[in-house]
Structure formats: C-alpha cells, structure tokens
N, C-alpha and C positions, 0 to 999 in steps of 0.2 A: 473534774476540775473545769472542763469546758462546758458551758451552759447552752451555747447555740453554735450552729455550723459556722465555718469560716466565711466571712463576708469579704468578697473582693470589691474594693472601692473603685480601682482602675489604675491607669497609668498616672504616676505622679510627675515624673520627669525623664528626659533622655539625657544621658551623660556620655562622656568620652569613653567610658568603660562598660556601659550597659544601660538597661532600662530599669527605673525604680517603680515598682508596683506598690500600691497601698492596699492593705488588707487588715482585718481585725477579727479577733475572737472575743467572745464574751465569756469571762472566767469567774470563778469564785473569788471573793476578795482576797488579796494577797498572793494569788497564784499566777498572776499575769506574767511574771518574770520567768517562772519555771515553765509555763506553757510556751512562752516565746522562745526560750532556749531549746526546748524539745522540738518545736516546729522548725527552727533553723537547722538543727542537727539532722532531722529527717529530710529537709529540703536539700542539704548538702549531700547526703547519701544518695538521694534520687538523681542529683546532678552528676555525681561520680558514676553511678550506674549507667546513665545515658550519655556519658562522656561529654557533658556540657561544662566548658571551662568558665571559671569566674574571671572576669577582666580585672586588670590592675593597671594603675597609672605607670607610665614609663619615666618616672622621675630620675632614676639612676642614669638613664641614657642622656637626659638633658644635662645633668651635672657633669658627665664625662665630656660631653661636647664643650660645655662652658669652661671646663678646666683645661681645654686645649689638647686633650688626648685624642689620638687618631682612633676611630672606632669603625666597626662595620655593623650593619643591621643584620639581625638574624630573623628567621621566619616568624618567630613569636613576638617580635617587636622589641626585644631587649638589645642594648648595644653592648658589645664586648670588645676588648682590645683585639687588634688583628693578631694573627698567628705570629709567635715569636716576640710579642711585645708584652712586657709585664704590666699588670693593671695599675701598679703604684708608681710607674715611671712615666714621665712625659714622652709624647711621641716625637720621633725625629723624622724629618722629611728627607726624602732622597735628594742628593745633590744634582 
C-alpha cells in the first residue's frame, strides 16, 4: 500500500497544546485514508508506550471560571470544583 518511505516535511506550527509536524506517504490510489489511520494508530501506541501525553485545550476550565464557579487548578491543567462543592451549583463565597 505504501510506495515510498515516510517523508518528514518539518514543523508546520506551534500551538498551545503541542507542535504540528507535516509528513507524507506516497500510497496506492485510494489507500491514503487507510494508511493514514494505521499510521495514527501506531503513533498513538508508540506515544502510550513511551508515556507521551497528548495535549488538549482547557476549554472546560475557562467555561467554569466564566460561569462564576469557584475552581482550583489541578496539576494537569484542568479546573475542578473545590472539595465539597458540586460541579452543577454556583460557588458561594465565605462571609
């Protein structure tokens, strides 16, 4: 299915969650999607094996803050309600 070795084009962009690299395979006609999915599957397995985490945007943390709920930052960057506070109720401030 793959006609030539993987060609790494280079860094495409830096984002808030990682680096985007451009690469390409030359495949038989109509096989590009199957090859692409298999490449991504193998890449994810390699990341898992080497304990490389895939970044994700912290949209939920921003929504919680904008909604007025009191939150605390966790080590992995997500915002969660403070202990004893329900996630679906607004925060109450101490008097």
